[in-house]
C-alpha positions in Angstrom: -26.3 22.4 -10.5 -26.3 18.8 -9.3 -27.5 18.4 -5.7 -24.9 17.0 -3.3 -25.5 13.4 -2.3 -27.0 13.0 1.2 -24.6 11.6 3.7 -24.9 7.9 4.4 -22.7 5.3 6.2 -22.7 1.6 5.8 -24.6 -0.3 8.5 -22.0 -3.1 8.6 -18.7 -1.2 8.1 -17.8 2.5 8.5 -17.4 3.2 4.7 -19.5 6.2 3.8 -20.4 8.7 1.0 -17.0 10.3 1.1 -16.5 7.5 -1.4 -18.6 9.1 -4.2 -19.2 5.8 -5.9 -20.3 3.8 -2.9 -23.6 1.8 -3.4 -26.0 0.8 -0.6 -28.7 -1.9 -0.7 -32.1 -1.6 1.0 -30.7 -2.7 4.3 -28.1 0.1 4.2 -25.3 -2.3 3.6 -22.5 -1.0 1.3 -21.1 -2.8 -1.7 -17.9 -3.2 0.3 -19.7 -5.4 2.7 -21.7 -7.3 0.0 -18.5 -7.9 -2.0 -16.7 -9.2 1.1 -19.5 -11.7 1.9 -20.2 -12.8 -1.7 -16.9 -12.3 -3.4 -14.1 -12.8 -0.9 -15.3 -15.1 1.9 -16.5 -18.1 -0.1 -13.0 -18.8 -1.6 -10.8 -17.5 1.2 -9.3 -20.5 3.0 -6.8 -20.1 5.8 -7.3 -23.6 7.2 -6.0 -26.9 6.1 -6.7 -26.3 2.4 -4.9 -22.9 2.5 -1.9 -24.4 4.3 -1.7 -27.2 1.7 -1.7 -24.7 -1.1 0.9 -22.5 0.7 3.3 -25.5 1.0 2.7 -26.6 -2.5 3.7 -23.2 -3.7 6.7 -23.2 -1.4 7.9 -26.5 -3.1 7.4 -24.9 -6.6 9.4 -21.8 -5.5 12.2 -23.9 -4.1 12.4 -26.0 -7.2 12.7 -22.9 -9.4 15.4 -21.4 -7.2 17.4 -24.5 -6.7 20.7 -23.3 -8.1 20.3 -19.6 -7.2 21.4 -17.6 -4.2 17.7 -16.7 -3.5 14.5 -18.4 -4.5 12.3 -15.3 -4.1 12.3 -11.6 -3.2 10.3 -9.7 -0.5 9.9 -5.9 -0.3 10.4 -5.1 3.4 9.3 -1.8 4.8 9.5 -2.6 8.5 5.7 -2.5 8.7 3.5 -5.3 9.9 2.4 -7.0 6.6 5.9 -7.2 5.0 7.5 -8.2 8.3 5.1 -11.1 8.7 5.6 -12.2 5.1 9.4 -12.4 5.7 8.7 -14.6 8.8 6.2 -16.8 7.0 8.5 -17.3 4.0 11.5 -18.4 6.1 10.0 -20.1 9.1 6.8 -21.7 7.7 7.5 -22.1 3.9 11.2 -22.8 4.3 12.3 -20.5 1.6 15.5 -18.5 1.0 14.1 -15.0 0.3 16.2 -11.9 -0.4 14.8 -9.0 1.7 14.7 -5.9 -0.4 14.2 -2.4 1.0 13.8 0.9 -0.9 14.9 3.9 1.1 13.0 6.9 -0.3 14.2 9.2 2.4 11.2 8.9 4.8 11.9 5.9 7.1 11.0 6.3 10.7 13.6 5.1 13.2 11.2 2.4 14.3 11.0 1.0 10.7 14.7 1.0 10.4 15.0 -0.8 13.7 12.4 -3.4 12.8 14.1 -4.2 9.5 17.4 -4.7 11.3 15.8 -7.0 13.9 14.1 -9.1 11.3 17.2 -9.5 9.1 19.3 -10.6 12.1 16.5 -12.7 13.7 15.7 -14.6 10.6 19.3 -14.7 9.4 18.4 -13.4 5.9 20.2 -11.1 3.5 19.0 -7.5 2.9 19.6 -5.4 -0.1 18.8 -1.7 0.3 18.3 0.6 -2.7 18.6 4.2 -1.9 16.7 6.5 -4.2 18.4 9.6 -5.4 17.1 12.2 -2.9 17.2 15.2 -5.2 15.1 13.4 -7.8 12.7 12.0 -5.1 12.3 15.5 -3.7 11.7 17.0 -7.1 9.0 14.5 -7.9 7.3 15.0 -4.5 7.4 18.8 -4.9 5.8 18.4 -8.3 3.0 16.2 -6.9 2.2 18.7 -4.2 2.0 21.5 -6.8 -0.3 19.3 -8.9 -2.9 19.5 -6.1 -4.1 15.9 -6.5 -5.0 13.7 -3.6 -2.5 11.0 -4.6 0.5 12.4 -2.7 1.9 9.0 -1.8 2.3 8.0 -5.4 6.0 9.0 -5.7 7.0 6.8 -2.7 4.9 3.9 -4.0 6.4 4.2 -7.5 9.9 4.0 -6.0 9.1 1.0 -3.8 7.4 -1.2 -6.4 9.5 -0.1 -9.4 12.7 -0.5 -7.5 11.7 -4.0 -6.5 10.4 -5.1 -9.9 13.5 -3.8 -11.7 15.8 -5.5 -9.3 13.9 -8.8 -9.6 14.0 -8.6 -13.4 17.8 -7.8 -13.5 18.6 -10.7 -11.2 16.1 -13.1 -12.8 14.2 -13.6 -9.6 10.9 -15.1 -10.7 8.8 -15.0 -7.4 7.8 -11.8 -5.7 6.2 -12.4 -2.3 4.1 -9.5 -1.0 2.2 -8.6 2.2 -1.1 -8.0 0.3 -3.9 -9.7 2.2 -7.6 -9.9 2.8 -7.3 -9.9 6.6 -6.3 -6.2 7.0 -6.9 -5.0 3.5 -10.1 -6.6 2.2 -11.7 -3.2 2.0 -9.6 -1.4 -0.6 -9.8 2.4 -0.4 -11.3 4.1 -3.5 -9.0 5.9 -5.9 -10.6 9.2 -5.1 -8.9 8.9 -1.7 -5.5 9.0 -3.2 -5.3 5.3 -4.0 -4.6 5.5 -7.8 -4.8 1.9 -9.1 -1.2 1.3 -10.2 1.8 3.0 -11.6 0.7 5.2 -14.5 3.9 6.5 -16.2 1.9 8.9 -18.4 0.3 10.6 -15.4 3.6 10.7 -13.5 5.6 12.2 -16.3 2.9 14.8 -17.2 2.9 16.1 -13.6 6.6 16.1 -13.5 6.9 17.9 -16.9 4.5 20.6 -15.6 5.9 21.1 -12.1 9.3 19.4 -11.9 12.6 21.2 -12.1 15.2 18.3 -12.4 15.4 15.4 -14.8 14.5 12.0 -13.4 17.6 10.3 -14.6 17.8 7.4 -12.1 14.3 7.4 -10.5 12.7 3.9 -11.2 9.4 4.0 -12.9 7.9 0.6 -14.0 4.5 1.2 -15.6 1.6 -0.9 -14.5 1.1 -2.4 -18.0 4.8 -3.3 -18.1 4.7 -5.4 -14.9 1.2 -6.7 -15.3 1.8 -7.9 -18.9 5.5 -7.9 -19.9 7.0 -9.0 -16.6 4.2 -11.6 -15.9 3.6 -13.1 -19.3 6.9 -12.6 -21.1 9.4 -12.9 -18.2 7.2 -15.4 -16.2 7.4 -13.3 -13.0 4.8 -14.3 -10.4 3.5 -12.3 -7.5 2.4 -14.5 -4.5 0.5 -13.4 -1.4 1.1 -16.0 1.4 -0.9 -14.1 4.0 -4.1 -15.0 2.2 -3.5 -18.7 2.9 -2.8 -18.7 6.7 -4.6 -17.2 9.8 -3.6 -13.6 10.1 -4.9 -11.8 13.2 -3.2 -8.4 13.5 -2.7 -8.3 17.3 -1.5 -11.9 17.4 1.1 -11.3 14.7 2.3 -8.1 16.4 2.7 -10.1 19.6 4.6 -12.9 17.7 7.0 -10.6 16.0 7.6 -8.6 19.2 8.3 -11.7 21.3 10.5 -13.4 18.7 12.5 -10.4 17.4 11.8 -7.4 19.5 9.9 -5.9 16.6 7.9 -2.8 17.6 4.3 -2.2 16.5 3.1 1.1 15.0 0.1 3.2 16.1 -1.6 2.7 12.8 -1.1 1.1 9.3 1.5 2.8 7.1 3.1 4.7 10.0 6.4 3.1 9.2 6.9 6.0 6.7 7.1 9.5 8.1 5.7 10.9 4.9 2.8 8.4 4.6 1.9 9.1 8.2 1.7 12.8 7.5 -0.2 12.3 4.3 -2.8 10.0 5.7 -3.2 11.6 9.1 -3.0 15.3 8.1 -3.0 16.2 4.4 -5.6 13.9 3.0 -8.3 14.3 5.7 -7.9 18.0 6.2 -7.4 19.1 2.6 -9.6 16.7 0.8 -11.9 15.3 3.5 -10.8 11.6 2.9 -10.1 9.4 5.9 -8.2 6.2 4.9 -8.7 4.8 8.4 -12.4 4.2 7.3 -11.1 1.5 4.9 -8.4 0.2 7.2 -10.9 -0.2 10.1 -13.7 -1.5 7.9 -11.3 -4.3 6.8 -10.8 -5.2 10.5 -14.5 -5.1 11.2 -15.3 -7.4 8.2 -12.6 -9.9 9.4 -13.8 -9.8 13.0 -10.8 -8.0 14.5 -12.6 -4.8 15.5 -16.1 -3.8 16.4 -17.9 -1.2 14.4 -18.4 0.8 17.6 -14.6 0.8 18.3 -14.0 1.9 14.7 -16.5 4.7 14.9 -15.0 5.9 18.2 -11.4 5.8 16.9 -12.2 7.5 13.6 -14.0 10.3 15.4 -10.6 11.7 16.5 -7.1 12.0 15.0 -4.5 9.3 15.7 -1.9 12.0 16.5 -2.0 15.2 18.4 -2.5 18.6 16.8 0.9 19.7 18.1 2.7 16.6 16.7 1.0 17.0 13.3 1.9 20.7 13.1 5.6 19.8 13.8 5.4 17.2 11.0 3.9 19.8 8.6 7.0 22.0 9.3 9.3 19.0 9.0 7.8 17.9 5.6 8.0 21.5 4.3 11.7 21.9 5.3 12.7 18.5 3.9 11.1 19.2 0.6 12.6 22.8 0.4 9.3 24.6 0.8 8.9 27.3 3.3 6.0 26.6 5.8 4.1 29.4 4.1 4.6 27.9 0.6 3.3 24.5 1.7 0.4 26.3 3.5 -0.5 28.0 0.2 -0.6 24.7 -1.6 -2.7 23.2 1.2 -5.2 26.1 0.9 -5.1 25.9 -2.9 -7.7 24.5 -5.3 -8.0 20.7 -5.1 -7.6 18.8 -8.4 -7.7 15.2 -9.5 -5.7 13.0 -11.9 -8.4 13.9 -14.5 -6.7 17.3 -14.7 -3.6 15.6 -16.2 -2.7 13.2 -19.0 -3.3 9.6 -17.8 -4.3 6.1 -19.0 -6.7 5.4 -16.2 -9.4 4.1 -18.6 -6.9 1.5 -19.9 -5.9 0.5 -16.4 -9.7 0.2 -15.6 -10.2 -2.3 -18.4 -7.4 -4.4 -17.0 -8.8 -4.2 -13.5 -12.3 -5.2 -14.6 -10.8 -8.1 -16.6 -8.9 -9.3 -13.5 -12.1 -9.2 -11.5 -14.0 -11.2 -14.1 -11.3 -13.8 -14.2 -11.3 -13.9 -10.4 -7.7 -12.7 -10.0 -8.8 -9.6 -8.1 -11.6 -10.1 -5.6 -11.6 -6.7 -3.8 -13.7 -3.8 -5.1 -11.5 -2.0 -7.5 -12.6 1.5 -8.5 
């Protein structure tokens, strides 16, 4: 039997061997750090050059949307990244975005409040798509029963597919996202439940095995569909404005709070009650994966957090044991599990997407091609 890899942690970030594919150099620096220094930093410009490109893109978007109600679309969750993009699009770029929100049944009250404050404060239109709860619930139950780490996939599918389908239907060419290097330059590995894209084959195999209701209206836009068909045949473009301007997390939180009364969250992704439970309870306790390592490592690399602060914070849970236990009970009840049933799944044998039909190898070829072409600079594995 193969011996277990000895534990090692990066000397520059807090990424460690819980990522089974992490590579260290002779100085103990991980490939995440090396990739940031050599692959991201040299071409990441948030100064004058970045601002110039931002405004040039704004003019292009305005020209394309001249005779339309909206010139672009932004998926808004109420979290920091998407909220800041909405602000940048309207106040800095001078665009007329449609704010698009997908309600998958797990919004926190704070997220709902933040969306309302931004819509009113920026005087923008909001379209909310409400996912059929019975179908959403059935897919989430199926994913729990599948025992794979990727428990947030059903929500992600709903968010991205809903947005892309709407943009396609209404012929909106530009999709602005909150993706950025400042808080996300260290992409969590797929073993940690970060499957690289919407794989319809995997989703339907899991649902066929464990689902009980047909997914009649649930939106699923496969990764190859939006990466190839939407982009090259329909001309849809995804643009990330936050990579072209300064983005310091605490400063942006302060800006949004003072301007709109926007309320910050304790940690990234806490705008969704399910994601908060998944990342703070299910993933670290069942699988031993701590997504905060990637989140904090991004902030370390971009000079927004010290490594010591990150090590201290990751050494203890963000939320109390009592609070997390109540959330366990809430999630069980909402998904029609008894607490005992969800506990049995939690104690059950862990699996991975390899145990189900998938097209990961095809997605991998696409991801590596994007890296070679310089279209994806983060480590993607």
